[in-house]
Structure formats: C-alpha cells, structure tokens
N, C-alpha and C positions, 0 to 999 in steps of 0.2 A: 471534573473535568469539563470543559465548557461546552454546553452543547449549541455545536456549530448549524446544523442548518440548511448551509453550504454544501453543494455541490461539485465534483470536481469539473473541469469545464473542459482543462487542457492537460496533456502528462506527456514528459518525454523523459528516458531514459537517459541517465549524465555516464556515470561510468559505474563497476560491480554492479550494486544494486541499490546505489541511489538515483531517486527521481526527482525532477524539477516539475511541481504540483501547481493548476491555477487553480481557484476555485469562485463558487458562481458571484460570490461579495469582493474581489478581487484581491482576495489575496495569494500570495504566491511564495510558494517555502519548499527548502528540499527535504528531503526524507529519504532516511536511510534505512532499506526492508532486510538487511544479510539478516540480523538476527529471527526476523518473522519469519525467513524462509530456509536459512541454512539448518536441516535436521529434523525439518518439523514431517518429511514424509507426508502420506496421503496425496494431496490435493495439490499443496506446495510443493514435495517431490520434483514436478518435472523445472519446476521455476529457478531450480538451483544451476540448471544448464544455461548461461551466457545469451546461448542463440534466443532459448524458450523466452528467456525472462525479455528480449528486446520483443518481442511480441507481442508489449502491453497495450494496451487499448483504453480508451475511455470511453464508456458503455452510456449515451446520456441520459437512456432509458432510467437507470440504477444510478446515475451522478457518479458514478465512482469507476478507479480500473480494473480490468479483468484483463485475463489471458483466453486461450483458443479454448484451454481445457477444464475452464468455468472456475477457476482461482480469484478471487476478487476482496478486496479488503472492506471495510466500512469505510466510508467516507467520513462519516463523524471521528471514527480513531486517526485515519490521514488528517485531518484537520487540524486537529491538537499535536499532532506529531509534528505538522507542518509549521507550528506556533511554537515550538519548542516545548511543549506540556509534556510534564512526566506525564506517562500514561504508563500503569502498573500492569503487568503482565500477569493475565489469569490465572490459577490455580490449572486451568484445561487447557491450555495453550505451554503449559509446562512439558521439554521435554527429558524423555525419562534419559540419561547417560547409555 
C-alpha cells in the first residue's frame, strides 16, 4: 500500500455508506465503507444507523473523517481505497459470523 501522507480535507456522504473524499494533495475519490461498518460492532456499531453515519465530519487536526462517538478511519487507508488500491483486511478486523 502506498503511504499517502495526505490528509482528508473534505468529505460528503453520497448514498448508503459511500462517501466522496478530497485529500490535501488534490486526490478525490469515492470510498464505500459498507464492509468496514456492517457487523463490526464496537465503536463502528452506531455507524450502521444511516442517520448517525450522515453525522460524518472532517477533523482537521487528525486529517481524517470522524463521527460523534469517536469512530474514525486511518487517512492512509482511506487514501488507498480512494485510489482504488486493494487494501487487505487485517485479521484483527475479521468479524466472526
């Protein structure tokens, strides 16, 4: 995976769990977070509610997207997904059936 070192400067919810992101280096892309939210529980559980998901904001200090409950995503991962790179799902993220 490419190390981005770019931060999220703008984000908007499109539909479902898809968001359009703009990064500090000018890259703009659409990321679908469905697989990263549905069934994850914990801090990501509340994001399953579409109304709560739409409360997405950009934290300029962290350089990434955040929600009121403290959930966030690593900006480097978001950057890779926005570029269309295949980012493997770490074993720690695997959700038991």
